[in-house]
N, C-alpha and C positions, 0 to 999 in steps of 0.2 A: 262708326264702322271701322275706321282705321285702328282704334283701340282694340276692338274685338278681333280683327284680323291679326294684329301684331301679337296679342296674347295667345291666340289659337296657334299660330305658327310656332311661337316659342315653346308652348307646351308639347306640341307634337314632336318637335326636334329634341326636346329634353327627354321625352319618353323613349325615343329611338336611341339616344345616347345612353340612357340608363340600361336598356336591354343589352347593348354592346358591353357596358361595364359589368353587367351581371356575370358574363362568362358563359362557357359552354355547358358546364355541369350545374344543373338546377336540382336541388333536393328539397325535402319536405320543409326544412326550416327557412327556405327562400320564398315560400308561397305568399306570405304576407307582403313582402316587397313586390312580388309579381303583381299582386292585386293593386297595390298603390300605383305602380307603373301603368297598369291598364287604365285606372281611373284618370291619370294624367293624360293619357293618349285620347281617351274618349272625350274628356273635357276640351282638349285642344281641337279635336275634330268638330265638336259642337260649336266652339267659338268661331272657327273658320266658316262653317256652313251658315251660321246666323249672319256673319258679316256679308255674305253674298246676297242675302235677301234685303228686306226693308230695314232701315235703321231701327234699333230698339230704343224705346223711350227710357228703359231702365238698364241700359248697357253697363253703366258704371257700377250700379248697385249689385247687379247679378254677378259681374266679374269679381267684385270685392268678396262676396260671400263664397263663391266657388273657389277662388284662389285661397282664401283663408281656410276653408274646409280641407282642401287638398294639402295645404302646407301643414295643417294640424295633424292629419293622418300620416304624412311623411315624417314629421318630427317624432311622433309617438313611435312609429315603426323604426326609425333610426335609433332612438334611445333604447328601445328594446334590443335591437341587434347589437348595439354597441356594448350594452351591459351584459348581454348574454355571451358576448365574446370572452368574458372573464372565465367562463367554464373551459375554455380551450386548454388552460394550464393544468386541468385536473386529470390525474392518471386514468380514472375509471371512464372519463369521457373519451379519451383517446382509444381506450380498449373497446368501448362501445362502437366507435366509428368504424373500427376494422371489420366488424361483422354486420354493419347496417348501412343502408342508403338514406337514412333519415337525416343524417348530419353530414356536413362538409365544412369542418372548422380547420383553421390553420394549426400549425404545431405549437403555437404559443399565443397568448392573449394579445400581445402588442401587435403582432402581424395580422391577426384577425381583425382588430379594431381599425387598422389602416385600410384593410380591404373594405370594411363597412363604410368608412368615410368616402372612399373612392366610388362605391356603388351608389351612395345617396347624394353625392355632389350634384349630379344633373338635376335632381328634383329641387334642391335649394337654389340653383341657378335659374330654374324656371320661375320660381316665386319672385326672385329679385328682378328678372326680366319683366314680369307682369307689373311690378311696381312702377316701372318707367311709364306705363300707360294709364296709371290710376291718377285721377285728378279729383280733388275735393273729397268730401266724405270723411269717414273716420279712418284715414290711412294709418293712424297711430294706434288703432285698437289692438291689432295683433301684437306688435312690439311691446305695447304696454302690458298685455296679459303675460307675455313671455317673461318680462322683467318681474312681474308679480310672482310667477312660479319660482323664479330663482331666489328672490327675497324670502319667500315662504320656506324654501328648502334650506337656506342658510340659517334660518332661525333655529333649526334643529341640528344636532350633531351631523357633520358632513365631512366629506373628504378634505375640504379646504379649511374648515374650522371644526376640529373633532369634538369640541365642547359645545358648539353651536353659538349663535349670537342671539340669545333669547329675546331681547327687546325688539328685534325686527318683526316679531309676530304681531306687534301692535299696528303695523302699517302694511303687513303682507297681503291682507284681503282688500285693502282700500281700492286698488285699481279694478278688481273684479266687481265689487259692489257698485262702484261708480259707473262702470261701463254697462253692466247688465241692467242697472236701473234706468238707463237712457235708451235701451234697445226697444224698438216698437214691433219687431217682427220675430215670430217664433224661431225661424230658421237661424237667425243670427244669435239669438239667446241660446239655443241648443248647441250650436257649433262652438261658440265662445266658452260656454260652460264646460262642455266635454273636453275641449282643448286644455283649459286650465286644470281641470280635475285630473286628467290622465298624465299630463306632463309633470305636474307637481308630485303625483304619486310615484312616477318613475324616478324623478330626481331624488326623492327621499328614500327610496327602497332599491337603489341600484345594486346593493350588495347581495340581493336575493339571487343574482346571477350565479353565485358560487354555492348556493345551498343545495340545489339539485337541478337536474335537467328540466324539471317541470314546474318548479315553484314560481319563477318569474312569469311564465306563460299563464299559470293559474291566477296569479294576482292581477295581471293585466286584464284577463277575460272577466274576472269577477267585478273589477271596477268599471269596465266598459258597461256591463249590465247595470251596476249600481248608479253610476253617474247618468247613464242614459235614462233610467227611470226617474231619477231625482229631478233632472232638468225638464223631463217631459211633464211630470206632475206639478213641478214647481211653477211652470209658466202660468196656467190658469189661476193657481192660488195667489201668486204674486200680483197678477192683474186684478184679482178681486180685492186684495188688500190695498193696492194702490188706488183702485176705484173708490173704496170706502174713504180713503184719506182725502181724495179730491172733494168729496161731498161734505166732509166733516172737518172743519179747520182744526179742531182739537186733536184730530187723528193724524196730523202731518208726520209724526215720528213713526207711525206703524210700518210703512214700507221698509224703513231702515231697520227697525227692530225685527222685521220678518227675516232679514238675512241672518241675524244672530241666532234667532230661534231655529231657522231651517238648517243651517250648517251644524248646529249642536245636535239636532235630531238626526241628521245624516250620519254624524260620527257615532251616535248611539245605535242606529240601525246597522252600520258597518261593523259594529263590535259584537253582533249576535249571530246566531245560527252556526252550522257546522263550518261555514267558511268565514266566521267572524275574524276580524283582523284589527284589533284596537291599538294600532301602532302609530306613533307620531301624531297623536291627536293634538288639537290646538293648544290645550293646556300644557302639554308635555314640554313645550319650548321654555317654560318657566321653572324647570326642575331645579335649577341652581339658586332659586330665590324662594326659600320656604315661607318667608313672610307673605308672599303674594299668592300662595296656594292653600292657605288654611281654610278657605271657604269650602274646600273639598270635604272637610269633616261634616258639613251640613248637606251639601248638594252633590257630592261626588266630583269626579273629574269633570263631569258635564257642567257643573256650576262655574268652574274656573274657565272652561272653554267659552261659555256664554259671556262672561264678563269681558274677556279679551275680544270676542267678536263684536260686542256692543261698542267697544272703543273703536274698532275698525269701521263699523257702521256709522258712528257719530262723526268720525273724521271725513268719511266719504260724503256724508250729508253736508258737512261744513264746506267742503270743496265745491259741491254742486250748487249750493245755495249762496256761496260766497258770504257766509255768515259764520263768524268764529264761535258763536255761542254753543252750538251742538258739540263741537269738538272739545271745548272747555268743560262742558257738563259731563261728558263721558270720561274724560281724564280725571275729573274730580271724583266721580263714582269709583273708579278703580283705585284712586289714591286713598279713599276711605277704606276700601277693602284691604289695602296693604297696612294701613294704620291699625285696623282691627286685628290683623294677623300679628303685628308686632306686640300688641297688648296681650293676645291670647298665648303667645309662645313664652313659656317659662325658660329659665336658664337650663342648660344641660344638667341632668340629674347627676349628683356625685358618684352614683353607682356605675355610671356608664363611661366607657372610654377605652382607648387603646392600652393594652398591656405591653405587647411587643410585636414587632413586624420583622420578618426575615425574608429577604429575596436577593437574587443575583441580578444586578443591573447590567444588561448587555450594552448600554450606551456609555458605561463608565470605562470600557476598554480593559476591564479587569475581571478575572474569574472569582475574585474574593466577594463573599456575600455582603450585603448591606444589612446591618442589624440596628433596629431602633428599639430601645428598651425604656419604657416610660418610668419604671420603678414604682408604679402605683401599687398601693396596698389594696387587697380585696375588700370591697364594701360588703357589709352583712347581707344586703339585699341582692347582690350581684350574682349572676350566673355566668361562668366563664366558658367561652367557646374558643376553639381553635379551628379556623377556617382555612382549608388547604386548597391551593391552586397549583396543579401539577404541570400546566402549560403544555399539554399534548392533546391531540384528538384521540381519545381512548380506543376507538374502533379501528384506527389506522396505524396504531403503534403496537409493537410487541407487548403482549399483556404482562409478561414478567418484568420487562423494563419499566413499564408504567407503574406496576406494583412496587418496584424498588424505589421509584421517585416518591410515591405516596407514603411509603414507610419512612423514608429519610425525612421528609417534611413533617410528618406526624410526630416523629421522635423529637424534633425540635420543639414543636408545640407542646408536647407532653412535659417538657421541662417546667412549664408554668402551671401545671396541675389543672388542666381544663376539666369542666364537668361534661363536656361533649366535644367530640371531634367531628367535623363535617367534611365529607368528600363530595365532589361534584356529581352531576347527572352522569350515570353510567361510568363513573370513574373506574370501577372494577367491572370489566365486561363479562368474563365467563359466568354463566348462570349458576349461582350459588346453590339454588334448590336442586338443580339437576346434578351437577358434578360433585356435590358433597355426598351423593349416594353411590358414587363410583369409587372403587379402591384407587388410591393415588398411583399405584404401580401399573394400572391398566391404561391410563390416558394422561396426556400432557396437561390438559385443562383441569383434570381432577387434581393433579399435583399442584397446580397454581392455586386452585381453590383451597386445598388443604393448607398450603403455606399462608394464605390470607387468614383463614380461620384460626390457625395457631397464633399468628401475630396479634389478631384482634383480642383473643382470649388473654394475652399477656399485656395488653395495653393498660388495664386497670381503670378504664373509664368507658363511657358510652361512645358509640360510633354510629353516625347516620351516613349512608352511602347510596349512590345510585347504582342500580343493577337491573338486569333483565329478570323477569319472573314469568311464570306460566300457570295456567289452571287446566287440569285434565278434564276432558269431557268424556263421560262414559255412557254406554247404552244400558238398557234394562238388565242385561246380564253382567254388568260390572266391567265390561271390556272397554279399553280405551279406544275411542274413535276419533279424537281430535285433541289438539292442545291450543289454547288461546294464550298468545304471548303478550306481555305487558311491559311497558316502560315503567320502572318501579323505583321506590326508595325503601330501604330496609334499615331498621334500628337494631343494634346489638347492645346487650347489657355490658356492664363492667366485668362480668364473669364469662363473657363469650356466648351468651344465649341469644338466639334470634327471637326478638320480642314481637315486632309488628312490621307489617308491610303495607305500603300505599301504592296503588296502581293509578297511573296518570289518567285523568278524566277528560281533559280538554286537549284533543290531539291536533297536530298540525295538518291542515287540509292537504290532500293529495300525496303527501310524503309520509304521513303516519296513519291516515284514515281516508277511506273513500267509500262511504256508506250508501252506495247507489240503490240498495234495496229500499232505503227510506225516502228516496226522492219522490216517488209516486206511490199511491195505494196499490195493493195487490191486483185489483181488478184492472188497473191500467196496463200492467205488464201482461195480464192474461189476454187483454184486448189487442195489445201491440207487442207480441213476443220478440219482435226484432229489436225493440229498444233495449230490452234487458240484455239481449245478446251483444248489442253494441257496447253497453256499459261493461259487460264482462270482458270483452275484448280490450277495452281501455284499461281495465284493472290489470289484465295480463301484461299490457305494455308497460304500465307503471312498475310492475314487479321486475320486468326485464331491464328497466332503467335504474336498477339498484335502489328501489324504494322499499323500505321496510314498513309494513303495515302492522299496527298494534291493535290489541283489544282495548276497549274503553272501560276504565274503572268506574265503579258505581258508589263507592263509599268515601265520605269525607273523614279520613282516618285522623285521629288525634294521637300523636305519639306521647306516651305517658312516661316522661322522665321523672325521677324522684323530686326534682326541684321545680319543674314547670311542664306545661303542655304546649306542644307546638305542632304545626302542620308543614308539609313540604310540597307546595305547588312546584311542579317540575317545569323547568325551562320557561316557555312563554305563557304558561298558565298564570303567572303573576301579572300578566297584562290585562286579565279579565276582572274587572271590579266586582261583578256579581259573584264570581267564583271564589275569590279570596274572602269576600264578605261572608259567604256561607261557611267557610272554614272558621272564621272568627265567631260566628253565631254558634257553631258546634263546640266552642270552648277553647280555641287557641289563644295562648298567651303571647305567642311570637310566631312570625312567619319565617321559615328557613327555606329560602329558594335555592334549589340545586340546578345548575344550568351548565350547558356546554356551548359557549360562544366562540370556541377556538376555531371551528370549521370555517368561519368567514374570512379569517386571516386579515381582518379589518376592524380596527378599534371603533369605527363608527357604529357598526351593528351592535357591539357590546354596550356602547354608551347610550344608544337609543333604547336598548332593552332596559338598562338601568333606570333611565328617565321614566320609562313607562311604569315599571314596577314600584318606583318610589312613591307614587301617589296612593298605593294601598296602605301605607303607614298612616298618612294624614286622614284618609277616609275612615279608618277604623281605630285610630289612636293605639296601635300596637307596633312594636319595633319589627324590623326585618334584618335577618342575617343572610348574606349571599355567599355561597361557595360555588365557584365556577371553574371549569377546566382551564379557561382563560377568559377574562372579561372584567367585570367589576366585582371582585371578591372583597367584601367588607361588611360594614354594619351601619344601618340607618335607624335613627331613633324614631319615636312615635310622632314626631313633628316634621318628619321629612328631612332631617339634617344628617348628612353623611359624616360620620365621626371618624372613620378610618377605612383604608382600602389598600390593596396591593396594585401596583401598576399593571397594565395590560401586557400579556405575552412575556411573563417572567415566571420562573418557578419560585414559589414562596408560600408562607403561612403567616396569617395575622391572628394574634390572640387578643381577644377583646372581652371586657366585662360588659354584660348586658343587663337590662332591667325588664324582664318579662312582665306581661300583664297589661291590661288596658289602662291608659293614663287619662285622667280627666273624665271618667265615666263613659258610658256608651254614647257614641256619636249619633246624630240624627240620620246620617247615611247608613250606619249599621242597623239602626232600628227600621227605617223605612225603605232602604234600598234606592232604586232608581226612580224616585218620585219626581225629580226635577224635570227630566226630559218628557215624562208623561204629562206634567203640568204644561210644558211648552206646547205639546201637541194639542191639548185642549184649548189653549189660548189661540192658536192658529185656527182651529175649527170654529171658535166663537167669532173671530174676525171674518172668516169666509161666510159664516152664517149670517152675520150682520149685513154684509154686502148683498147677499142673496135675498135676505128678508127685506132690506130697503128697496131693492129693485122690484120685488113682488108687491110691496105696498104701493109703490108708484104706479105699477101696472093696474092694480085694483082701483086706485084713486082716479087714474085716467079713464078707466071704464065707467066709473060713476059719473064723471064729468060729461062724457059723451051722451049718456042716457038723459042727463038733465038738460 
């Protein structure tokens, strides 16, 4: 009774304190915090009221679960608000605030983050107060899960370690697997799983706070649904697998293998649909160790994730059983995987390598450029590329100034006689198709496009660049009734001719696409017309939040250069394994990724993007060149080795000799695609079927015995 009364009084007081800290003006972006405060108040009142009645037999257990659930909600809400505060520094956000009551951010991010800490402090104090009254039980569960999320985040590129500490991924899941395997109640299972999933997602994706006003919200909501469903369905499945293991001694490893299979399937699921987000998957932590990821050529990124998760599961099993053999076995399995990778990887081909790199190093304190010239001679099989990084956000800079930078850097690259010059995603913003049809004397953008076209014609080599494009929609009378705009890449010949155009096919959810018409069948909207109106209103809000929605491309375009064929997945399209595989199946000899990672102003996002895309080379045994506005501009060979790059946030150009074409024949992944996660799904179904079948057989046998 005393514990319940003490906890209840503390939570009521903390909720009241939090309301005072919230301040007088409450706007739309404070609603989540208000909800969490209300839950704290209701929980505190509930504890006080229960303390006035008869003593509860499960007082400690109920208080633990309730406190942990509230602290999990508060911490997720805090992290969201803290990272969302990064948008306070953005000019368009400040402009939006002037005409809207939906936001109330400080004038800069630092001040807003201090306000967030002050507002959430009472909720943290409430949890610490509650701990004073908790005796026995798994008091260590919540701190252990929190430590696990931090270790997991640090395995990937992060603010503290921009390259990431990859080996941490081998222990990052151990506390989660260890704890959930001991939990006997669904409530604890679901709360702990949701907490781990959402906090780890927030810690790894904090930089989304600067992408747009809606991206961080969208990602959080999507993963609330995904983790909620995953741990809801996972509970009976895990209990079935664990039940099978109890009755069959030979199946003792199945509950632990379940974790490796289930998390791999979750990553596969989260990478598909229009809200697919295959970012910082388990395998991506090992991007700097190509010897460890060659299994991706057979099973895709999913196979590497599975092997890492097996190591985590084996270590958790060893800790719980106090037997070192499971841990040694799984480490040995991964060691064999690395050994095979070493054997499979040949030396770098003599045709590949850096020719020259030019950039201005801002950390040197000098405006003099840094030039590295390898002096290498061109190999007969090599195709030479000049990859340009202009270090500006093209849409937020003067277009002519950006073009001046692109021309200056391209001229430096042209000294080395490249076969192709590559500019980044939308490096040149004015729509070439539109403004090339307008006389230069009539419009400033037409003059900029005219200057670009004249320069390109005089380059004497091929150019691939990002640009906007559109398609005219006409009625039966041939009149224009609409235009569909696309995020595109365009290739020009060495004679200045526009040859081919690719329209981006996989669009960023909420900021590039919002296909609400496809969410439900037409009859559903006919039955509930208000739902369609609500979605239309949300779409209007997105457009007012400076969101640019694009049309979705439909063709896997192969750019036909005289020396090779290549494709250009734009920005985060290279994160989707199935998408790049389709490009390779269509005939690509090389992937040329054009991206704009400048917007984040954070090298962590760019490094995570690079780690994600790198796996496409191993999966398909084709090389990848990357040209970014700022990010990782460089070249990766067909075995996932980064051969050269330009530092982040510098103006520069790297000239590299490449070796287009599939190396070592068509991989199993290219042939069969995502066969591995499908196999895992069947294995889990077989295990569940075995448990259900065994139970049914026992029931039948018991019925026979009663009759006899």
